C-alpha positions as semicolon CSV with decimal commas, in nm:
position;residue;x (nm);y (nm);z (nm)
1;M;-0,924;-0,074;1,790
2;K;-0,700;0,114;1,548
3;I;-0,652;-0,054;1,210
4;G;-0,408;0,055;0,943
5;I;-0,477;0,017;0,572
6;F;-0,185;-0,021;0,331
7;G;-0,279;-0,089;-0,030
8;G;-0,084;-0,122;-0,349
9;T;-0,007;-0,335;-0,649
10;F;0,281;-0,504;-0,463
11;N;0,435;-0,629;-0,787
12;P;0,641;-0,747;-0,604
13;P;0,631;-0,634;-0,240
14;H;0,983;-0,538;-0,132
15;I;1,187;-0,438;0,172
16;G;1,086;-0,073;0,126
17;H;0,718;-0,166;0,156
18;L;0,794;-0,367;0,470
19;N;0,990;-0,077;0,620
20;I;0,699;0,161;0,565
21;A;0,444;-0,085;0,705
22;E;0,652;-0,146;1,019
23;G;0,695;0,227;1,072
24;F;0,322;0,282;1,021
25;L;0,236;0,011;1,276
26;K;0,468;0,155;1,539
27;E;0,408;0,527;1,481
28;F;0,032;0,507;1,532
29;E;0,026;0,214;1,777
30;L;-0,208;0,021;1,550
31;S;-0,375;-0,303;1,651
32;K;-0,296;-0,439;1,306
33;V;-0,230;-0,334;0,948
34;L;-0,435;-0,468;0,659
35;I;-0,219;-0,525;0,352
36;I;-0,449;-0,493;0,050
37;P;-0,315;-0,588;-0,294
38;T;-0,516;-0,428;-0,572
39;Y;-0,697;-0,646;-0,822
40;V;-0,566;-0,649;-1,177
41;P;-0,782;-0,815;-1,447
42;P;-0,637;-1,143;-1,581
43;H;-0,632;-1,011;-1,940
44;K;-0,372;-0,755;-1,835
45;I;-0,131;-1,015;-1,700
46;S;0,210;-1,012;-1,871
47;P;0,562;-1,112;-1,767
48;S;0,584;-0,775;-1,587
49;L;0,264;-0,824;-1,390
50;A;0,225;-1,114;-1,149
51;S;-0,116;-1,269;-1,103
52;V;-0,320;-1,154;-0,806
53;E;-0,270;-1,501;-0,653
54;D;0,108;-1,465;-0,675
55;R;0,098;-1,111;-0,538
56;L;-0,115;-1,220;-0,245
57;K;0,128;-1,503;-0,170
58;M;0,429;-1,272;-0,194
59;C;0,259;-1,033;0,048
60;E;0,212;-1,321;0,292
61;L;0,583;-1,401;0,262
62;T;0,683;-1,035;0,308
63;F;0,447;-0,918;0,583
64;S;0,485;-1,228;0,798
65;D;0,448;-1,066;1,141
66;E;0,117;-1,146;1,309
67;A;0,040;-0,773;1,326
68;F;-0,004;-0,775;0,949
69;E;-0,308;-0,927;0,781
70;I;-0,327;-0,988;0,406
71;S;-0,671;-0,885;0,284
72;E;-0,838;-1,011;-0,033
73;I;-1,112;-0,750;-0,010
74;E;-1,017;-0,586;-0,342
75;S;-0,891;-0,895;-0,523
76;Q;-1,218;-1,076;-0,451
77;R;-1,429;-0,780;-0,558
78;K;-1,251;-0,773;-0,894
79;G;-1,302;-0,494;-1,142
80;K;-1,197;-0,139;-1,054
81;S;-1,178;-0,076;-0,682
82;Y;-1,236;0,263;-0,526
83;S;-1,101;0,344;-0,181
84;V;-1,441;0,470;-0,069
85;D;-1,593;0,128;-0,146
86;T;-1,313;-0,056;0,034
87;L;-1,350;0,163;0,342
88;T;-1,727;0,120;0,342
89;E;-1,690;-0,258;0,334
90;L;-1,421;-0,257;0,601
91;G;-1,646;-0,043;0,819
92;Q;-1,907;-0,317;0,803
93;I;-1,650;-0,583;0,895
94;Y;-1,495;-0,377;1,177
95;P;-1,776;-0,146;1,296
96;D;-1,587;-0,029;1,606
97;A;-1,251;0,036;1,441
98;D;-1,073;0,363;1,379
99;F;-0,909;0,340;1,036
100;Y;-0,577;0,492;0,934
101;F;-0,528;0,497;0,557
102;L;-0,164;0,509;0,444
103;V;-0,067;0,688;0,122
104;G;0,252;0,829;-0,024
105;D;0,310;1,204;-0,019
106;D;0,262;1,228;-0,396
107;M;-0,060;1,029;-0,378
108;L;-0,204;1,252;-0,105
109;L;-0,181;1,547;-0,342
110;T;-0,429;1,374;-0,574
111;L;-0,689;1,312;-0,303
112;H;-0,927;1,576;-0,441
113;T;-0,954;1,369;-0,761
114;W;-1,061;1,048;-0,583
115;R;-1,420;0,931;-0,572
116;N;-1,602;1,088;-0,274
117;P;-1,290;1,210;-0,090
118;E;-1,495;1,389;0,176
119;H;-1,667;1,062;0,264
120;I;-1,330;0,887;0,274
121;L;-1,211;1,140;0,530
122;E;-1,521;1,077;0,739
123;M;-1,437;0,706;0,752
124;C;-1,062;0,723;0,818
125;K;-0,763;0,932;0,905
126;M;-0,545;0,990;0,601
127;V;-0,180;0,922;0,683
128;S;0,079;1,049;0,437
129;T;0,438;0,933;0,436
130;I;0,716;1,183;0,379
131;R;0,960;0,972;0,179
132;S;1,187;1,216;-0,001
133;D;1,295;1,577;-0,031
134;S;1,025;1,644;-0,291
135;Y;0,766;1,754;-0,034
136;T;0,762;1,881;0,322
137;I;0,496;1,840;0,587
138;S;0,413;2,208;0,535
139;D;0,345;2,141;0,165
140;L;0,102;1,864;0,252
141;E;-0,064;2,064;0,526
142;E;-0,120;2,353;0,287
143;Y;-0,277;2,115;0,037
144;A;-0,506;1,963;0,300
145;K;-0,611;2,307;0,430
146;A;-0,687;2,429;0,078
147;Y;-0,891;2,132;-0,043
148;F;-1,033;1,987;0,280
149;P;-1,036;2,264;0,542
150;E;-1,302;2,107;0,763
151;A;-1,137;1,766;0,766
152;F;-0,799;1,926;0,835
153;E;-0,940;2,118;1,132
154;N;-1,091;1,792;1,259
155;D;-0,750;1,621;1,257
156;R;-0,830;1,383;0,973
157;F;-0,477;1,416;0,834
158;E;-0,160;1,271;0,984
159;F;0,197;1,275;0,854
160;M;0,478;1,025;0,900
161;Y;0,841;1,048;0,798
162;V;0,994;0,721;0,679
163;P;1,369;0,709;0,611
164;P;1,378;0,624;0,241
165;I;1,498;0,289;0,112
166;E;1,581;0,338;-0,254
167;L;1,393;0,045;-0,403
168;S;1,132;0,011;-0,673
169;S;0,925;-0,283;-0,788
170;T;1,003;-0,188;-1,148
171;D;1,378;-0,218;-1,087
172;I;1,329;-0,555;-0,916
173;R;1,129;-0,690;-1,209
174;E;1,390;-0,569;-1,456
175;R;1,669;-0,733;-1,257
176;V;1,483;-1,065;-1,251
177;E;1,420;-1,041;-1,625
178;S;1,791;-0,983;-1,693
179;G;1,899;-1,265;-1,460
180;E;2,043;-1,044;-1,186
181;D;2,008;-1,122;-0,819
182;I;1,756;-0,939;-0,599
183;K;1,901;-1,037;-0,263
184;D;1,834;-0,775;0,007
185;M;1,571;-0,610;-0,216
186;V;1,294;-0,851;-0,120
187;T;1,271;-1,101;0,164
188;D;1,452;-1,430;0,110
189;A;1,117;-1,609;0,099
190;V;0,988;-1,381;-0,180
191;R;1,315;-1,414;-0,372
192;D;1,287;-1,793;-0,361
193;Y;0,921;-1,779;-0,460
194;I;0,985;-1,552;-0,760
195;F;1,258;-1,774;-0,902
196;A;1,077;-2,099;-0,824
197;R;0,764;-1,976;-1,002
198;G;0,948;-1,803;-1,285
199;I;0,765;-1,476;-1,218
200;Y;0,877;-1,169;-1,415
201;C;1,062;-1,387;-1,665
202;D;0,963;-1,421;-2,028
203;R;0,879;-1,788;-2,040
204;T;0,758;-1,794;-2,402
């Protein structure tokens, strides 16, 4: 079984996230994709940061296809989550799975700074999206060869081009705060949820 891992703050999840997740699912013929919202401590919650409960719900409303599964593995753990810990725990839950870990092209270039990156690459294939003109596949391959030559030779890196959808969660939050519509930026269900709950609005 091939399982994709797609993590993020998802504050809020938008059409761009969904586009990437659907491309990821199809490109690598995955059995399913785990959508993993990161945990953010309650004391950091502000009008610009939805609670983990709201972010989990918005992920459910965005990634509604049965091929997507919303995971609370990091939100339940609380505190700072490291990818190596998440992969270790997932390996115990799905001992026979092959994991594909999705990251952005800019994030891949920080992999050498992560906790135990070599162990991460033993537990999963690292899939990097090419989302803009900032980097090419050759750039990412050169990085992988330089920092993780053995893993690169063992095909632990994959690359996926996703036609960019120019959306950002920051822009969506700012539009909600200023009373502008966010139609076609998030799913209709998420749009309704945000306005019904008053998320991203200063309610003081």
